[in-house]
C-alpha positions as CSV (number, residue, x, y, z in Angstrom):
1,M,148.3,176.3,30.9
2,P,148.5,175.3,27.2
3,P,145.7,172.8,26.1
4,S,148.3,170.3,24.9
5,I,149.9,170.1,28.3
6,T,146.5,169.8,30.0
7,R,145.6,167.0,27.7
8,R,148.9,165.2,28.3
9,R,148.4,165.4,32.0
10,A,144.9,164.1,31.6
11,V,146.2,161.0,29.8
12,A,148.7,160.4,32.6
13,V,146.2,160.8,35.4
14,S,143.7,158.7,33.6
15,L,146.2,155.9,33.4
16,V,146.9,156.1,37.1
17,A,143.2,156.1,38.0
18,L,142.6,153.1,35.7
19,C,145.5,151.1,37.0
20,G,143.7,150.2,40.2
21,A,140.2,149.9,38.8
22,L,140.2,148.6,35.2
23,A,142.1,145.3,35.5
24,I,139.8,142.5,34.2
25,F,136.9,142.2,31.8
26,Q,134.5,139.5,30.8
27,S,135.5,137.2,28.0
28,T,133.9,134.1,26.4
29,L,135.7,131.6,24.2
30,H,134.6,128.7,22.1
31,K,130.8,128.4,21.5
32,Q,129.6,130.9,24.1
33,Q,128.1,134.3,23.3
34,S,130.1,137.1,25.0
35,P,128.3,139.3,27.4
36,L,129.9,142.2,25.5
37,S,127.8,141.4,22.5
38,S,124.5,141.8,24.4
39,S,122.7,145.0,23.7
40,S,121.7,145.2,27.4
41,T,125.3,145.0,28.6
42,T,126.9,148.3,29.5
43,E,130.5,149.1,30.2
44,E,129.7,149.4,33.9
45,N,128.1,145.9,33.9
46,V,131.1,144.5,32.1
47,L,133.6,145.9,34.6
48,G,131.3,144.9,37.5
49,S,130.3,146.8,40.6
50,S,130.8,146.3,44.3
51,S,127.4,144.7,44.7
52,S,127.7,142.5,41.6
53,T,127.5,138.7,42.2
54,S,130.0,138.4,39.4
55,R,132.7,139.6,41.8
56,R,132.5,136.3,43.7
57,Q,135.2,134.8,41.5
58,L,137.4,136.2,38.8
59,S,137.0,133.5,36.2
60,E,133.6,131.8,35.8
61,A,133.5,128.5,33.9
62,L,131.1,128.3,31.0
63,P,130.0,125.3,29.0
64,N,132.2,123.9,26.3
65,G,135.4,125.2,28.1
66,G,134.5,128.8,27.9
67,C,135.2,131.4,30.6
68,K,134.1,134.8,31.8
69,L,136.7,137.1,33.4
70,T,135.5,139.7,35.9
71,W,137.0,141.1,39.2
72,P,139.2,139.4,41.9
73,K,138.4,139.7,45.6
74,K,140.1,139.4,48.9
75,P,140.5,135.8,50.2
76,A,138.5,134.8,53.2
77,P,140.3,135.4,56.5
78,G,142.7,132.6,57.3
79,T,143.1,131.4,53.7
80,P,146.5,129.8,53.4
81,I,149.0,131.9,51.3
82,T,151.2,130.4,48.7
83,Y,154.5,131.9,47.5
84,A,154.8,132.7,43.8
85,A,158.6,132.4,43.7
86,S,160.5,133.2,40.5
87,Y,163.9,134.3,39.5
88,P,163.7,137.7,37.7
89,G,162.9,137.5,34.0
90,C,160.8,134.4,34.4
91,G,157.4,135.9,33.8
92,A,156.4,137.0,37.3
93,R,153.8,139.6,36.2
94,M,152.3,137.2,33.7
95,T,152.0,134.5,36.4
96,W,150.6,137.0,38.9
97,N,147.8,137.8,36.4
98,L,147.2,134.1,35.7
99,V,146.8,133.2,39.4
100,E,144.2,135.9,39.9
101,A,142.4,134.7,36.8
102,L,142.4,131.1,37.9
103,T,141.5,131.6,41.5
104,G,139.4,134.8,41.5
105,L,141.5,136.0,44.5
106,E,143.8,139.0,44.9
107,T,147.6,138.5,44.8
108,G,150.4,140.5,46.3
109,D,154.2,140.8,46.3
110,D,157.0,140.8,48.8
111,W,157.4,144.6,48.7
112,N,153.7,145.1,49.2
113,N,153.6,147.4,46.2
114,N,149.8,147.1,45.8
115,G,149.1,147.6,49.5
116,R,147.3,144.3,50.0
117,G,149.6,143.0,52.7
118,S,148.8,139.4,53.8
119,E,145.2,139.5,52.5
120,V,146.2,137.7,49.3
121,V,146.2,134.2,47.8
122,T,149.8,134.3,46.6
123,V,152.9,136.5,47.3
124,K,155.3,137.1,44.4
125,T,158.9,137.1,45.4
126,H,162.4,136.8,43.8
127,F,164.0,136.0,47.2
128,P,166.8,135.1,47.8
129,Q,167.9,136.9,44.6
130,S,169.0,140.3,45.7
131,N,165.8,142.0,44.3
132,G,163.5,139.9,46.5
133,I,162.7,139.8,50.2
134,L,160.5,137.7,52.5
135,P,157.4,139.5,53.9
136,D,156.8,140.1,57.6
137,F,154.2,137.2,57.5
138,D,156.7,134.7,56.1
139,E,156.2,132.3,58.9
140,R,152.5,131.9,57.8
141,I,153.5,130.6,54.3
142,H,153.9,126.9,54.1
143,R,153.9,126.2,50.3
144,A,155.2,127.7,47.1
145,F,155.1,127.3,43.3
146,I,158.4,128.0,41.7
147,V,158.8,129.4,38.2
148,I,162.2,129.0,36.4
149,R,163.5,129.8,33.0
150,N,166.7,129.1,31.2
151,P,169.2,131.6,32.6
152,L,170.5,132.1,29.1
153,E,167.2,134.0,28.5
154,S,166.1,135.0,32.0
155,I,169.2,137.0,32.8
156,P,168.9,139.3,29.6
157,S,165.2,139.7,30.4
158,F,166.1,140.8,33.9
159,F,168.5,143.3,32.4
160,N,165.8,144.7,30.1
161,H,163.9,145.5,33.2
162,I,166.9,147.2,34.8
163,Y,167.4,149.2,31.6
164,E,163.8,150.4,31.7
165,M,164.1,151.5,35.3
166,R,167.3,153.3,34.7
167,N,165.8,155.2,31.7
168,H,162.4,155.9,33.3
169,L,160.6,153.7,30.7
170,P,157.4,151.8,31.3
171,V,158.1,148.3,32.5
172,H,158.2,145.6,29.8
173,S,158.2,148.1,27.0
174,E,161.7,148.2,25.6
175,R,164.6,145.8,24.9
176,A,167.9,147.2,25.9
177,P,170.5,147.9,23.2
178,V,173.1,145.2,22.8
179,E,175.9,147.6,23.7
180,E,174.2,148.3,27.0
181,W,173.7,144.6,27.7
182,V,177.4,144.0,27.1
183,K,178.5,146.6,29.6
184,W,176.1,145.2,32.3
185,R,177.0,141.6,31.4
186,N,180.7,142.2,32.0
187,A,180.0,143.6,35.4
188,Y,177.2,141.4,36.7
189,V,176.5,138.2,34.9
190,D,178.7,136.1,37.1
191,I,176.8,137.4,40.1
192,E,173.5,136.5,38.5
193,I,174.6,133.0,37.7
194,A,175.4,132.5,41.3
195,E,172.1,134.1,42.3
196,Y,170.2,131.7,40.0
197,K,171.7,128.7,41.7
198,K,171.0,130.1,45.1
199,F,167.4,130.8,44.2
200,V,166.7,127.2,43.0
201,F,168.5,125.7,46.0
202,Y,166.6,127.8,48.5
203,W,163.1,127.0,47.2
204,M,163.7,123.3,46.5
205,D,165.1,122.9,50.0
206,R,162.6,125.0,51.9
207,Y,159.5,122.9,51.1
208,T,158.7,119.3,50.7
209,A,157.5,117.9,47.4
210,E,153.9,118.0,48.4
211,N,154.1,121.7,49.3
212,R,155.9,122.9,46.2
213,H,155.1,123.0,42.5
214,L,157.7,123.6,39.9
215,L,156.9,125.0,36.5
216,T,158.9,126.5,33.7
217,Y,158.4,129.7,31.8
218,E,159.1,127.8,28.6
219,G,156.3,125.3,29.4
220,L,153.8,127.8,30.5
221,T,154.2,129.9,27.3
222,D,154.4,127.0,24.9
223,N,151.6,126.8,22.3
224,L,151.2,123.0,22.6
225,I,151.6,122.3,26.3
226,G,151.0,125.7,28.0
227,S,147.4,125.2,28.9
228,E,148.3,121.8,30.5
229,V,151.0,123.5,32.5
230,A,148.4,126.0,33.7
231,K,146.1,123.1,34.7
232,G,148.9,121.8,36.9
233,L,149.2,125.2,38.6
234,N,145.4,125.5,38.9
235,E,145.3,122.1,40.7
236,F,148.1,123.0,43.1
237,L,146.5,126.4,44.0
238,G,143.2,124.6,44.8
239,Q,144.8,122.2,47.3
240,V,144.2,124.5,50.2
241,E,141.0,125.5,52.0
242,G,139.5,128.7,50.8
243,V,140.9,128.5,47.3
244,D,138.3,127.3,44.7
245,P,139.9,127.8,41.3
246,I,138.1,127.6,38.0
247,E,137.2,124.2,36.6
248,Q,140.0,122.4,34.7
249,D,138.0,122.4,31.5
250,S,138.0,126.2,31.4
251,V,141.7,126.6,32.2
252,P,142.7,126.7,28.5
253,C,140.3,129.6,28.0
254,V,141.9,131.6,30.9
255,W,145.4,130.6,29.8
256,K,144.8,131.8,26.2
257,A,143.5,135.2,27.4
258,V,146.2,135.9,30.0
259,V,149.3,134.1,28.7
260,K,148.8,134.4,25.0
261,N,147.1,137.8,25.2
262,Q,144.2,136.6,22.9
263,P,140.9,137.9,24.2
264,P,137.9,137.5,22.0
265,A,137.1,140.2,19.5
266,E,134.4,141.7,21.6
267,Q,136.7,142.2,24.5
268,A,139.4,143.7,22.3
269,A,136.8,146.2,21.1
270,Q,135.8,147.0,24.7
271,I,139.5,147.7,25.5
272,A,139.9,150.0,22.6
273,R,136.8,152.0,23.7
274,L,138.1,152.4,27.2
275,Q,141.5,153.4,25.9
276,A,139.9,156.1,23.8
277,A,137.8,157.3,26.8
278,A,140.9,157.5,29.0
279,L,142.9,159.5,26.5
280,N,140.0,162.0,26.2
281,K,139.0,162.2,29.8
282,P,139.0,165.8,31.2
283,Q,141.4,166.4,34.1
284,S,142.2,169.0,36.7
285,E,145.3,171.1,36.8
286,Q,146.9,168.8,39.4
287,G,148.4,165.7,38.1
288,P,151.4,163.3,38.0
289,P,154.6,164.2,36.1
290,Y,154.1,164.3,32.3
291,S,155.2,161.3,30.2
292,P,155.1,161.2,26.4
293,P,152.1,159.6,24.7
294,E,154.3,157.0,23.1
295,Q,155.1,155.8,26.7
296,Q,151.6,156.2,28.0
297,Q,149.7,154.2,25.4
298,P,151.5,150.8,25.8
299,A,151.2,151.1,29.6
300,L,147.5,152.1,29.3
301,R,146.8,149.0,27.2
302,R,148.5,146.8,29.7
303,R,146.3,148.1,32.5
304,L,143.1,147.9,30.5
305,D,143.6,144.4,29.0
306,P,143.4,141.4,31.4
307,G,145.1,139.3,28.8
308,H,148.1,141.6,28.5
309,H,150.8,140.0,30.5
310,D,153.2,143.0,30.3
311,S,155.7,141.1,28.1
312,Q,155.4,143.2,24.9
313,R,158.8,144.7,24.6
314,K,159.7,146.6,21.5
315,G,163.1,146.7,19.9
316,P,165.2,144.1,17.9
317,A,164.9,140.6,19.4
318,V,168.6,139.9,18.8
319,P,170.6,137.4,20.8
320,R,172.4,138.7,23.9
321,P,176.0,137.6,23.6
322,Y,177.9,136.0,26.5
323,T,181.6,135.3,26.7
324,P,182.7,131.7,26.5
325,Q,183.8,131.8,30.1
326,Q,180.3,133.0,31.2
327,L,178.7,130.2,29.2
328,D,181.0,127.7,30.8
329,S,180.1,129.0,34.2
330,M,176.4,128.8,33.4
331,M,176.7,125.2,32.2
332,N,178.6,124.2,35.4
333,M,175.9,125.8,37.5
334,L,173.1,124.0,35.7
335,L,175.0,120.7,36.1
336,E,175.4,121.4,39.8
337,I,171.6,122.0,40.3
338,G,170.7,118.9,38.3
339,E,173.1,116.6,40.2
340,R,172.0,118.1,43.5
341,F,168.3,117.2,43.0
342,K,168.7,114.2,40.7
343,M,167.4,111.7,43.2
344,E,164.8,114.0,44.8
345,D,163.2,115.5,41.6
346,V,164.1,113.8,38.4
347,R,162.0,116.3,36.5
348,L,164.1,119.2,37.7
349,Y,167.2,117.3,36.7
350,H,165.9,116.8,33.1
351,I,164.9,120.5,32.9
352,M,168.4,121.5,34.0
353,M,169.9,119.2,31.4
354,G,167.7,120.8,28.7
355,Y,168.8,124.2,29.7
356,Y,172.4,123.0,29.7
357,E,172.0,121.8,26.1
358,K,170.7,125.2,25.0
359,V,173.6,127.0,26.7
360,R,176.0,124.4,25.1
361,E,174.7,125.3,21.7
362,A,175.4,129.0,22.4
363,R,178.8,128.0,23.6
364,I,179.7,126.1,20.5
365,K,178.8,129.1,18.4
366,T,181.4,131.3,20.3
367,T,184.3,128.9,19.5
368,P,183.3,126.4,16.8
369,D,186.6,124.6,16.9
370,E,186.3,123.6,20.5
371,S,184.4,120.6,21.7
372,V,181.8,121.0,24.5
373,D,180.5,118.0,26.4
374,P,176.8,117.2,26.0
375,P,174.6,116.9,29.0
376,P,175.3,113.7,30.9
377,G,171.7,112.5,30.9
378,G,168.4,112.9,29.1
379,Y,166.7,116.2,29.0
380,F,163.5,117.9,27.9
């Protein structure tokens, strides 16, 4: 076999092998010296071993708000499970990584793609949206945190994922061309608007206020308030027996590494070394199907970097156009959700009105001569 093909297969197999093993590294922010800077710290020590006490929890709080990221573990038997419910395109993978970093416990998903079953602290699901299901152990889950995002943005993000799957691209690597979006939009956007409403109704109705926690993608990723939103999630996750999340003072450190993809310089250097080692690792003749290096490298970085939340799509970040009728339908849907829960959860009402205003701005641009009613109440 030609050396170039052998090398390419080596890269692909190295990526697969590292997916399950090289997920989290140590990091230290603020005034703490990183373990990576110590001359006695080896790559094996940084990644941890099965006997290492550092595996006891994923994120270790350090003085002055620092943190050290290592490996997650299985929750203790009987630990209550929490749903991580999100509509597609609302940062599910990012949130998954954040939960593991905050709690030190392994997470799973409704389709059991990682094979962890019910031995997890949270289960990601898009249910009742058509891409989600409820797991076999659904009756054991009595609480949820719910992640929402303005459908003006979440629906195109969801389509980007569909485009990647259709074209055999790594997930969260490419933005779909506008012309592809328009074709899909014309066929499916009305369905997704209805699915969005169904999703919010289901999760708000299923659990009482004390057993659900609502957060927005916009809030979690915001440079000013994102770490405070993460603190709220951290507190909610720690309200059940068996879950002992990181101290609140260190949440901003974890949030910065996971959500903002900003590990300290020493950690970034470690990731680069491991990438180089993976790309040069010898490999047997047997291996997975070949994929081009330009596809392998971004995926490899995502798997080697605990702060990489998989939302690094390439391509022009141009607006995704909707028809005026679709925007009208979206605004009506947001109003319906807001009015439905206005008395029960005023915060959700104001979030919906804020989303409405953004959609309204897009609607005005499509037909500047038409007037569009502002949201009926305050918003944020």
